[in-house]
Every structure is written in structure tokens, then in C-alpha cells.
N, C-alpha and C positions, 0 to 999 in steps of 0.2 A: 550301576555296575553290580554284578552278582559275584560274591566272593567264592573262591575255591581254597579250601584249607587242607585238603588231602587228595592224593591221586593214587589209584591202584592201576598198575600195568598188568594185564592178564594175558598169559601166553599158554595155550594148549600145545602139547608136544607128544608125538608118538614116533619113536625110533628116529630121532633127528640129531644124533650125535655129530654128524658131519656139518649140518647147517646151523644148529643151535648156538654154537660159539659166536658166529658173526651176528646173529640176532641179538644175543645178550650183550655183546660188546657195543652194538649200535644203540640199544636201549640205555645202556649205562651212560653213554655220551649224552643222549637226550635228557636223562635225569639230571646230569650235571649242569647242562644248559638251563634247565628249568630252575634248578636250585640257585644258580647265579642270579637269575632274573626275579625269582619269587622265593627268597630264602625262608619265608614263613610256611611254605607248603610242604607238608610231610608226604613222602612217597614210599610205596612198597611195590616191588616187582615180584609177581607171583607166577610160578610155572606149575601147570598141572601135567604131570607125567602119566599119560593115559595108555596103559597097556604096553609100556615100553619093555623091549627085550634086549636093547643095546645099551650103550654107555651114556645115554641121555641124562640119566640121573646123576652120574659122576660129573658130567659137564655142568649141570645146574648147581650141584653141591659145591663146586669149586668157586662159585661166584656168590655175591651178596644178594641172593634172592630167596624167597620163601618157596618151598616145594610141597606139592601134594601128590600122592601116588594113588592112581585109580586103576581099576581092573579092566580097562578097555571099554568105557561107557559110551564113547563117541564124543564128537567135538562140542556139541551143545552142553552136555553135562560138564565137560572138561573146562569150557570157558566159565561156566557158573562156579565151578569149584575153585578155579583160580581167583575169581572175583571174591568169593566168600573167604578164601584164605587171606587175601590181601586186606580185606576189611577187618578181619579178626586180628591180623598182625598190627594194624593201626588202631586197635582197640575200639572198633566200630564208631568211626567219626560220624557226625551228622550227615544223613544221606543227601540233604539239600545242598551241602557245600563240599561234597565229595565227587570227584570225577573218575570215571572208569575208562581207561584207554586200552583197547584190545588190538593185538596183532597176532601173528603166527610164528612158529619156530623156524620156518623157512623164509623169513622176511627180514629185510634190513630197513630200518626206519631212518629218516634224516635227523640231523642233529637238533633241529628246532621242532621236531614232531610233537613233543609234549607241550612245549611252550605255546605253540600255535593252537593246540586244542584248548589249553587253559585260557588263552586269550579269547577264543570263541565263547567258552563257558562264562567268562567274566562279563561278556556282553548279554548274558541271559540265555544263551543257546543251551538246549537240553540234549541235542544229538548232533554229532559231527560225522558225516559219512564221507570218508576220504577215498582217494583213488589208489590203485595198485598197478604197477607196471611190471610185467614179467621180464625176467632176464635169464640168459642161458639157453635160449631156444636153439635146438639143433636144426630146425627147419625154418629157413628164412622166409619162405612163402607163408608158413603158418603165423609167423610173427607179423608179417604185413597184413594178413587177414585179421589178426587180433586188433591191430591198430585201426583197420577199416571199420571195425564194429564198436570201438571204444573211443569216446571223446573225453580226453583228459583235460577238462575245463571246469570252470565254476558252473554250478547247477547241473552237473552230470547226472546220468540216470542209473549209475552202477552202485552195487553194494558188495563190499568185500570185508569179511571178518578180519582180514589182515590189517584193516585200517578203519577202525570204528572208535568213536568216543561217545559216551553217554553219561548223563548225570545219574548218580547212584539211586536217587529217588525215583527216577523214571524206570531204571532197570528193575528195581524192586516192585514198582507199581504194576508192570506188565508181566511179572513172573519170570524175569530173567530170560536167558536164551532158550531154556526148556530142554526136552529130551531128544530133539532132532539130531541125527547124525550127519545130515546134509541140509543145507538151506536154513540153518538156525540163525544166520546173520540176517538174511532177508526177512525172516519172520519177526525178529526183534525190531528191525527198522520199521516194518509195517505196523507193529503194535505200538511202538513209541509215537510214530507219526499220527496214529489214531487218537492219542490223548494230548498231544501238544503240537502247536504250529511253530514252536521255537526250535527249528532244526535247519541245518545247512548241508548241502552237498558241495564239497570244495576240493580243488586240486592243490590247495596250499599245503597239504600235509602228505603229499604223494610218497608212497613207499615202493621199494623194489622187492618183488617176490619171486620165488623160484619158478622158472619156466619149464620145469620137468613135466613130462607127460605120464609118469608113473608115480602116483602119490601114495599117501598113507591110508587113504580111505577109498572105498569102491567108486565113489562119485566125487564131485567137487571140482575144484579149479583145475587140477591135473587132468581129470577126465575131459573137461571142457577143451583144454588145449590139445589133448590127444584127438578129439573130434575135429579140431581145426586142421591138424596134420592130415587126417584121413580125407578131409574135404579138399585139401590142396595137393594131395599126393597124386 
């Protein structure tokens, strides 16, 4: 068994005052479930407020989370900044026994999200690639098209920054998420898989993410869903 002594939950946010509360509430529940099962594990939830012009900062400040303010650097640097902030808040625990759990500000995680990731990590896993299911679709045909193209099963082929877990040692080894504003999650997974075969693609940590078609970046998940609407319209 591979020990996990510390967990950082990293959340990038850009103008998410409406959806961030539900995200942080769900993460808080997941933290409590983890603490009940693994009381020795220290946890820090870190939010990177990247170019926010709304009340996202106030939402985060009202909760027990660490916050970093960035000038709109993009989601890759924002994820890395949240990770770095969390590690600093935990006084830089050993990278080999520290787990990084990544989600998005428009996403709601299940209560056992962190516990399941830690359980995978305890088995020696270095990377957990989870599934994400969109909710709130206005277009039922687009939702059906999404499900036609996504198999929410063990061994799935998908990558979502809204549901990733990685050992801190591997995150550091591959240079983190890097400067990409889009596709940073895919590139991180590719780089980690290139240096270790201890990874899993699982549906046991499935999250619910916003099915909106107008997102906070020019491309990304919302743009993909908008394309499905166009295809089925």
C-alpha cells in the first residue's frame, strides 16, 4: 500500500460566482468524508481566481479555502497556481505521499470523490482519470449525442480537467499543467502516462459538470457542447 499523507484540491475559476458555491459545497462534503475515513490525511482546498471580474472572490473568501488571484493567465497556469498554493499552505509535504485532486468551478463532485481517489492512490496509482457528465443541457438531442460519443465506464478513453487526480511527484516530474489555455488536461495525462504505467481511467469518481454551451474560455468543454448542438440542430 502506498501512503497518502496530504491532499490538495485544485480549482481554477473565472467569473463563476453563480456556480462556484455548489462546487465548493460539494468539495467540502468530500473533504469531510475523506477525513472521517482517513483522519491522518491533511487537506487544503485551493481556488485560483483567474481574471475574475465578478464576485467569485467573495464566494471563495466566505469559505475555508485558500485563494490565489491571477490576471487571466488561462486554465493551465491557473490549475498549477492552485496546486502550488495548496502545497504551500500544507508546508510542502513530501511529493511522493501527496495527492492532487483537480476539478472545475462549474462542477459538482460526489461525496466519496476524494476518498475514492485516495483509495486508488493507496494502491500505488499515480494518475486517476475520472469521468464527467454534463447537466443542464437545453438541447435534448445534443445531450443524447454526447452520450452516444462518451462511454462512462471503467477504462474509458476520455480526459476531463474537472475530474483528475495525480500524485504530486508526477505532477512535478512532468512540469505541471503548463501554459496551455485549452487542452492542458489532455497534455498532462499524456505526459504522466509517458513516465508511469500506474494509472487508471475510472467511472467510480464521476462528477457532474455544467452543460452550458457558453463557457469562460474561447474553446474547451462548452465549445464542444455548442458544436454538438449545431450538429443536431
